[in-house]
Structures are given as C-alpha cells and as structure tokens.
C-alpha positions as CSV (number, residue, x, y, z in Angstrom):
1,M,168.3,83.0,101.2
2,R,167.0,80.9,98.3
3,L,170.5,80.1,97.3
4,I,171.4,78.8,100.8
5,A,168.3,76.7,100.9
6,T,169.0,75.2,97.5
7,L,172.6,74.6,98.4
8,F,171.5,72.8,101.6
9,L,169.0,70.6,99.8
10,T,171.5,69.7,97.1
11,T,174.2,68.7,99.5
12,G,171.7,66.9,101.7
13,L,170.5,64.8,98.9
14,A,174.0,64.0,97.6
15,C,175.3,62.8,100.9
16,N,174.4,59.4,102.3
17,T,172.4,59.4,105.5
18,A,174.5,58.6,108.6
19,H,173.2,56.1,111.1
20,A,174.4,55.0,114.5
21,F,175.4,51.4,114.6
22,Q,177.4,48.8,116.6
23,E,180.3,47.1,114.9
24,C,180.8,43.6,116.5
25,N,183.9,41.6,115.5
26,G,183.7,37.9,115.9
27,N,182.5,34.8,114.1
28,P,180.1,35.5,112.6
29,H,180.8,39.2,112.0
30,L,177.9,41.3,113.2
31,R,176.7,44.9,112.7
32,V,173.6,46.2,114.6
33,M,171.6,49.2,113.5
34,W,169.3,49.9,116.5
35,Q,167.4,52.8,115.0
36,K,166.5,50.8,111.9
37,Q,166.1,47.5,113.8
38,I,168.4,45.8,111.4
39,I,171.1,43.2,112.0
40,E,173.8,42.5,109.4
41,L,175.3,39.1,109.8
42,D,178.2,38.2,107.5
43,G,176.8,40.5,104.8
44,T,173.2,39.5,105.0
45,F,170.7,42.1,106.4
46,F,167.8,41.0,108.6
47,Q,164.9,43.2,109.7
48,M,164.3,42.6,113.4
49,K,161.8,43.7,116.1
50,K,163.1,45.7,119.0
51,E,161.9,44.7,122.5
52,K,162.8,46.7,125.6
53,I,163.7,44.4,128.5
54,S,164.6,47.0,131.2
55,K,165.8,50.6,131.4
56,K,169.3,49.7,130.0
57,T,168.7,46.4,128.3
58,A,167.1,45.8,124.9
59,R,167.0,43.0,122.4
60,L,166.3,42.5,118.7
61,V,164.3,39.4,117.8
62,G,163.4,37.7,114.5
63,H,164.6,35.2,112.0
64,D,165.1,32.6,114.8
65,M,167.7,34.9,116.4
66,V,167.9,37.1,119.5
67,F,170.5,39.8,119.9
68,V,170.6,41.1,123.5
69,H,172.4,44.4,124.4
70,N,173.1,44.5,128.2
71,G,175.5,47.4,128.2
72,P,179.0,48.2,127.0
73,G,181.0,45.1,126.2
74,S,178.1,42.8,127.1
75,D,176.3,41.8,123.9
76,T,175.0,38.3,123.0
77,L,173.7,36.8,119.8
78,I,171.6,33.6,120.2
79,R,171.2,31.8,116.9
80,H,170.4,28.1,116.2
81,G,170.6,27.4,119.9
82,V,174.2,28.7,120.1
83,S,175.1,31.8,122.2
84,T,177.9,34.0,121.0
85,S,179.3,36.9,123.2
86,Y,180.4,40.1,121.5
87,S,182.2,43.2,122.5
88,C,180.8,45.9,120.2
89,A,182.0,49.4,119.4
90,T,179.6,52.2,118.5
91,G,180.1,53.9,115.2
92,E,178.3,56.3,112.9
93,G,178.1,56.4,109.1
94,N,176.4,54.6,106.3
95,P,176.9,50.9,107.0
96,G,175.8,49.9,103.5
97,L,172.0,50.0,103.8
98,K,171.3,52.1,100.7
99,N,171.7,49.1,98.2
100,A,171.2,46.3,100.8
101,D,168.7,43.5,100.2
102,V,167.1,43.5,103.7
103,Q,165.3,40.2,104.6
104,G,161.8,41.3,105.9
105,Y,160.9,40.7,109.5
106,Q,160.1,37.1,110.3
107,A,159.0,36.1,113.8
108,N,160.9,33.5,115.7
109,A,159.4,30.0,115.4
110,F,158.4,28.2,118.6
111,I,159.1,24.5,118.8
112,E,156.2,22.5,120.0
113,D,157.2,19.6,122.3
114,N,154.8,16.7,121.7
115,S,156.9,14.2,123.5
116,A,155.5,12.2,126.4
117,P,156.4,13.2,130.0
118,A,159.3,11.5,131.6
119,D,156.9,9.8,134.1
120,A,153.8,8.4,132.4
121,T,151.9,8.6,135.7
122,I,151.9,12.4,135.5
123,T,148.7,13.5,133.9
124,G,148.9,17.3,134.4
125,T,146.1,17.6,137.0
126,R,146.7,18.4,140.7
127,S,145.5,15.9,143.3
128,N,144.3,17.0,146.6
129,G,146.2,15.8,149.6
130,S,143.9,14.4,152.3
131,S,145.9,15.6,155.3
132,G,147.0,19.0,154.0
133,R,150.3,18.8,155.7
134,G,153.2,20.3,153.8
135,H,150.9,22.4,151.7
136,G,150.8,25.5,154.0
137,G,147.2,25.2,155.2
138,G,146.9,22.0,157.2
139,K,147.0,21.5,161.0
140,H,150.4,20.8,162.4
141,K,150.7,18.4,165.3
C-alpha cells in the first residue's frame, strides 16, 4: 500500500497540473483560464477578476479590459475601446502557467468626464412644472 501511495505522489508531482482553458484565435491571440481567472494576450498573462452576469454569462475584468463569455462561439474582448469578437475552443492541459510572469490584478480605470454639458442652461436640478400636464399627475382637460 505504501508503494502505491509513494508512486502516486511521485507521478503526481512530476506531471504538470492540467487546467481547462479556452483557446481563441484572432488578433490579438487570446487564451482564457477561467478557473485561475487569467487571460493570456499575445504571450502576456494578466490576473483578472471574474464577474457572473447571468446563469450562462460571465466576464473577466481588469487591466482596462473586459472579456465577456456569452456561450459557445460568442466571446468578446473589449480593450482600449475596441471590441474584438472571438470563437474560442475549449482545451485542457498546461497552457504555460508554471513559469509565467502573471501581471497582478489591476482594476479598470474609470474616466472622469469634467467637460461642460452641451447646453449650458442645464444645471442638473429638476424644475417643477406649474401645470403638471405631461408629467402623469396633472388634471387633463
């Protein structure tokens, strides 16, 4: 029994751990490891944050990117304001994570818009209509 346990541990440590991933061909080349929440983009690895959108839809966010998985053949990467559609195939193996330099998670930056409104008369406060017509609560004649 000890021999079997020792043999199992030795072979388990010698083998690379297999992970499920999605291989997405396109420009840029993309590989997605959902279990590890990592995206590989043209050889660079990024740690992302997984967000569940619905029962069958999830996304990975971070590093000013969003990767949305809507189902088979319907994946989208949004990066630098550009949306790229992918058709990804599921695979399993060791996609090169063992010696990879993974960029730590970085939240997406929000752009603050300090520009003036298109109409300078808009102040952001609501004005009360005197008649109330057209607002759902006034008397109709």
